[in-house]
C-alpha positions in Angstrom: 14.8 -30.2 -33.5 16.9 -27.3 -34.6 15.5 -25.6 -37.7 18.8 -24.7 -39.4 20.2 -28.2 -39.3 16.9 -29.9 -40.1 15.2 -27.4 -42.4 14.1 -30.0 -45.1 12.8 -32.5 -42.6 10.8 -29.9 -40.7 9.4 -28.2 -43.9 8.2 -31.6 -45.2 5.9 -31.8 -42.1 4.2 -28.5 -42.6 2.1 -26.7 -45.3 0.0 -23.6 -45.9 -2.9 -22.2 -47.7 -3.8 -18.6 -48.3 -6.6 -17.2 -50.5 -4.0 -14.5 -51.5 -1.5 -16.8 -53.1 -2.4 -17.9 -56.6 -1.4 -21.0 -58.6 0.1 -20.9 -62.1 -2.9 -19.8 -64.3 -2.0 -21.7 -67.4 -1.9 -25.1 -65.7 -5.0 -27.2 -65.0 -6.0 -28.0 -61.4 -4.5 -31.5 -61.8 -1.3 -30.2 -63.4 -0.9 -27.7 -60.5 -1.4 -30.4 -57.9 1.0 -32.8 -59.7 3.7 -30.1 -59.7 3.2 -29.7 -55.9 3.0 -33.4 -55.4 6.4 -33.7 -57.0 7.8 -31.0 -54.8 6.4 -32.7 -51.7 7.5 -36.2 -52.7 4.0 -37.5 -52.6 3.7 -41.3 -53.4 0.9 -42.2 -55.8 0.2 -38.5 -56.6 -2.8 -39.0 -58.9 -4.5 -41.2 -56.3 -3.9 -38.6 -53.6 -5.0 -35.7 -55.8 -8.3 -37.5 -56.8 -8.9 -38.3 -53.1 -8.5 -34.6 -52.1 -10.5 -33.3 -55.1 -13.4 -35.6 -54.0 -13.0 -34.5 -50.4 -13.4 -30.9 -51.4 -16.1 -31.8 -54.0 -14.2 -30.3 -56.9 -13.2 -33.4 -58.9 -15.2 -32.1 -61.8 -12.7 -29.2 -62.3 -9.5 -31.2 -62.4 -9.0 -30.5 -66.1 -9.9 -26.8 -65.8 -7.1 -24.2 -66.1 -6.5 -22.3 -62.9 -7.3 -19.0 -64.7 -10.9 -20.1 -65.2 -11.6 -21.0 -61.6 -13.9 -19.0 -59.4 -12.3 -17.7 -56.2 -14.2 -20.3 -54.2 -12.9 -23.1 -56.5 -9.4 -21.7 -56.2 -9.7 -21.7 -52.4 -10.7 -25.4 -52.4 -7.8 -26.2 -54.8 -5.4 -24.4 -52.5 -6.7 -26.4 -49.5 -6.2 -29.6 -51.5 -2.7 -28.5 -52.3 -1.8 -27.9 -48.7 -3.0 -31.4 -47.7 -1.0 -33.3 -50.4 1.9 -34.1 -48.1 -0.3 -35.0 -45.1 1.3 -32.3 -43.0 1.4 -32.4 -39.2 1.2 -28.6 -39.0 -1.0 -26.5 -41.3 -0.9 -22.7 -41.6 -4.2 -21.4 -43.0 -4.6 -17.7 -43.8 -8.2 -16.6 -44.2 -9.0 -20.1 -45.6 -12.7 -19.6 -46.1 -12.8 -15.9 -47.0 -14.0 -16.5 -50.6 -16.5 -19.2 -50.0 -20.3 -18.9 -50.0 -21.9 -19.8 -46.6 -22.9 -23.4 -47.7 -19.4 -24.3 -49.0 -17.7 -22.5 -46.1 -19.8 -24.6 -43.6 -19.0 -27.8 -45.4 -15.3 -26.9 -45.6 -15.1 -26.0 -41.9 -16.6 -29.4 -41.1 -14.1 -31.1 -43.4 -11.1 -29.2 -41.8 -12.3 -30.1 -38.3 -12.7 -33.8 -39.3 -9.3 -33.9 -41.0 -7.8 -32.2 -37.9 -9.2 -34.8 -35.6 -8.5 -37.8 -37.8 -4.9 -36.9 -38.5 -4.0 -35.2 -35.2 -3.2 -32.1 -37.3 -2.2 -28.8 -35.6 -3.6 -25.7 -37.4 -2.5 -22.1 -37.1 -5.6 -20.3 -38.4 -5.8 -16.6 -39.2 -9.2 -15.0 -39.8 -11.1 -11.8 -39.3 -14.3 -13.7 -39.1 -14.8 -14.2 -35.4 -17.7 -16.6 -35.6 -15.5 -18.8 -37.7 -12.6 -18.4 -35.3 -14.8 -19.3 -32.4 -15.9 -22.5 -34.1 -12.6 -23.5 -35.5 -10.0 -22.6 -32.8 -9.2 -24.2 -29.5 -7.1 -21.1 -28.6 -7.1 -17.6 -29.9 -4.6 -14.8 -29.9 -5.5 -11.2 -30.6 -2.8 -8.9 -31.9 -2.7 -5.1 -31.8 0.2 -3.4 -33.6 2.2 -6.7 -33.3 1.6 -7.2 -29.6 -0.5 -9.9 -28.0 -3.4 -8.2 -26.2 -5.5 -11.3 -25.5 -4.8 -15.0 -25.5 -6.6 -18.2 -24.4 -9.6 -20.4 -25.1 -12.3 -18.4 -27.0 -14.8 -18.6 -24.1 -12.1 -17.5 -21.6 -11.1 -14.5 -23.8 -14.8 -13.5 -24.2 -15.3 -13.7 -20.4 -12.1 -11.8 -19.6 -13.3 -8.9 -21.8 -16.8 -9.0 -20.3 -18.4 -9.6 -23.7 -20.6 -12.3 -25.1 -18.8 -13.0 -28.4 -15.4 -12.9 -29.9 -16.7 -10.4 -32.4 -17.4 -8.0 -29.5 -13.9 -8.6 -28.1 -12.4 -7.9 -31.6 -14.4 -4.6 -31.8 -13.4 -3.6 -28.3 -9.7 -4.1 -29.1 -10.0 -2.5 -32.6 -11.8 0.6 -31.2 -9.5 0.7 -28.1 -12.4 0.7 -25.6 -11.4 -0.2 -22.0 
């Protein structure tokens, strides 16, 4: 499908979340999600929003203005936002960076479950190599915009003669042979 000719159709099938993109601070969580539901053409938006807020265990903050949310709450609201349109492809930029270990673990499990249930493809960027190893079927390491390693996490680890992706990351970052 050619992007230029089918831009709207293609964009309706994708979404993204980043801990570095904020939502309008004066709107409540529900109001923010209603705005995005309208943009995405979500049918029965209030039902979908409640379902996602329950999924991410944040239904109790639906009437809270975005400016009063903790960074962890904002992260889970952003993840809810990016799933409103039931995307086929999801771009996640450091999606768990601001979560405490317990919530991060629960959110990882949720994302994996959603990925499997919906056949979702996820492009996942992270500097947390343990998280990357757990979440990704395939990894790509970039150095100055060039791909320096690519493959299944275990294969990349083996190729570099290391025992973890963290060690591979450090080897690449420190330019060790």
